[in-house]
N, C-alpha and C positions, 0 to 999 in steps of 0.2 A: 521709599515709598513707591509706588509707581497712581502719577494722580489718575484718577480713574476716566475724571475730565476730554485729560487728552485726546487728543483726531491718534488715529482712530480709534475710534470706540465699539463698541460688539453689545450689540442686543437679542434676548430672550422675546418670543411673540408668540406666543399663541392664541388655538385658534385661528389657520392660514390658511390650513388648504382655501377660503374660501373667504369672499364680502373686508370687513374690517382689518383684518389680520393680512391677508392678503394684500390689501393694498398699502397695507400697515409696510409690511416687507417690501416693497417694488421701492419702492416710494424712501429705509433708511437705504436704501442701498444704492439704489442712484445718485442720495445723497455720501456716498461712504462708509459707512457702515459698514463691518460683519453683522451677519442678526442667521442665525436660529431657528429655525421654524421649524415649528410641531402645531399637531395635529392629531385626528387619529386614521385618519386618509394618507396611505403612504404614501401612491399616483401620483395622487393630485400637489404633496411636497415638495417631489421628484417632478414635476413638469415646474415645477416651480423655482425650482434649483438649477436647473437645467436654461430657462427661461433669465433668473436675475445673480445663482452666483451663490445662495443663502446654501447656509448648512442644513439637511432636513434634517428631525428627529422625531420620528413618529411614537405619539407616544397618547396612552386616555388618562385624561387629568384627575378621575375619577378612582384611578387604580394610587395604592402610594406603592409599589415597585414600580409604578410606569414615572411616576412623579422621581424619586429616586434613582433612576437609572438616567433621566433626567435632567436634572438637576446635576451631577457631576458629567455628564458632555460638557452641557454649556457651560461651566465655570473651572473646565479642563483645556480648552481648547488652546493649539496655539496662536504664539502675535497678543494683539488688545484685551482684557483681563475683559469681562462678564460685567458692563459698568448701568445696562436695562432691562430691567423687564418688566416690556405690558401685556397684559394678563389680557386676550382680549377673549378666550374661547366663556363656549356657552346660548342660549335660547332661552328660543318661549315653546310652549307647549299645547297649543286648546286655548280654549277660551269657557275658560268652564266659570260658572255664578262658584262664588261660594256656598248657595246648595246643592249646588249638586257637583260639586269638585271631587276630583277625579283624581284621592289620593300619590296610585300613584306616580300622577303626572308633573307633579305636587312637590315631591318625593326629587321624579326626576331636573326637576327644573333647582332643585337647591343644590342638588349636588353639582351639576355643571355650573352653572355661576357662584357661589360662592365656596363650597368646597372644595370646590377644582383651584381658583383660586386662593385661596384657602393656605392649600397645598403647597402650591411651586412659591408662591410669595415666602412661607417660608424654608423652606426647601435652598430658596438662594438669598437666602437677608443674611450668613453669616458668608456670604463671598463678599454678599458690600460690604460687611461688618470690615469683613477682613482685611478692606485692599482698602479701606480711607472712604467709602461715600458708593452713593450711583440714587441710580432711579426707580420709583416702579408708580408702573403706571395702569389704574383701572380702566377697562371701556365698562363702565358702570350703565345708567339710560338716564331719562327723565321718566319711567316708570317708578324711578327709588329718590322721587321727589313729590310722587303726587298717584293721585289709582283712577281705575279708572273700569268702568263694568266692560268685565270676560274675564279680566287681566289681575283681581287675588295671585295665583302662584305666581306670575309673575312680578307682578309689582315688589312681593313682600319677597322674593329670593333679592331682586333688585337694591330695597330696600338696607337689605342683610351684607346685600356685598357693599353696597357705598359705604355702611356700618366699616367693613374693616380698612377701609383710607382714611375713616375720620378717628379714628380708634387706636393706628396704630402712627396716627403722624400728632396727636397727646402723646403716644407708649415714644418713639425717638428722635426727640426734642433734642435740640442739644447738639444730632449726632451728624454727620452729611448725607442723609438718605431723606430725595424728596420724593415725594406723595404725593402724586399727583391723579383725582378724580378725571374720570368722562364723560360727561354724561350726554349722550347723540338722544333728540326726538326721532322723530320719522328718516327714518337712512330707507333708500331701494336697496336692498343687494337684490343678492340671484335666488340666497336661499332662507332670511330670514324668514317673508312674511306663509309660503311656500312649507319649513317648516312645520311649524304650527298651526295656520291653515289644511292644511292636506290636500289641497289643493289648483292649481295658475290660475283659476279662475278666482275663487276666491283670498291667491297674495295678491290679482292682478288687482281689486275691488281693494283691497286696505290704499293702496297712491291716485283711484279714479278725479278725475279732478282734477287732480293737485300741483300746481305749477311745482313741478322743481325739488322733486322732495333732495334730502343731502342722496350727498355718495357717499360711498367707503372711503374716494379715495379725498368729500373732505374732512371726514375724520380724519382721517392717517390722515393730512396734514395736519391740522392741530395735534397730535401726538409727533410729525418731532419738532413744531414750530414746541415745544413746552421742553421736548427736549434743549433745544437748542439755548435755550435765554440761562442768562449767565447762572452758575451754578450757585446765585443767595438769592438768589428769586423760585419760588414755588406755590406753581397753580392752582392752588389747594380741587377747587370745583373750576369747574369746565362746564357752564349747559348750553347745549349747542343745536337748532331745531335752524328748517326753514321757515324762510319769512310768508309763505299762505299756514306757517300752525304755529299759536297760540300759545298755547297747552296740550294737554295731553287726548282734549276730547273736543278742543277747536279748532278746525280748520277747516282756512276759506278751499272750496271746489266750483271749480267751474258747472 
């Protein structure tokens, strides 16, 4: 049986059209990985493919047919077998209080963060098992470890996504599959806060006065590090924040 950890390796990275997913594709390609990059925006994926040489596949991870087609593509490429899945796709919408919760936004966040991760992971897992092992990485959030006012919908989704990782690790014990949860705190990316809050002014205010929020590249480095470790080492949960951030609600600002 082919050793799935032998070099070169192939990864499937979701959410690859922007932010952490995009930077993860760039970094893994720079380090010799073959990469299948997926997101909904085909034009962004094609530009990333032209830049990095990744293999683009546009898909909506909330749709079963798209996920099935993506998994078939990623697991049938010539060359090294797929040995790592990096679940980045997700995102937050709004800052509703519980009393004023918009159920539609909560549903959308659950679909994008939890069910999309579930669909893609269960679609790829049989191939990882069949070839003798691999890695499943979830980019969750410090929102999965605590809460904050106005964050209920996103916090609930990220708690649920984190539980996918913790439960999978129990269910797969004894199999050569690593399940890795990386939980970033404040990361300044081009779209996360903009998509959540709806205006550039509001998005900029999130980071105002904060010395050096994390970058998407910082999180990509964490992904690459966990994947590079000896195969008997599993990073169960990695929480990472900028030095200026002590918790979800305590942040030093100039």
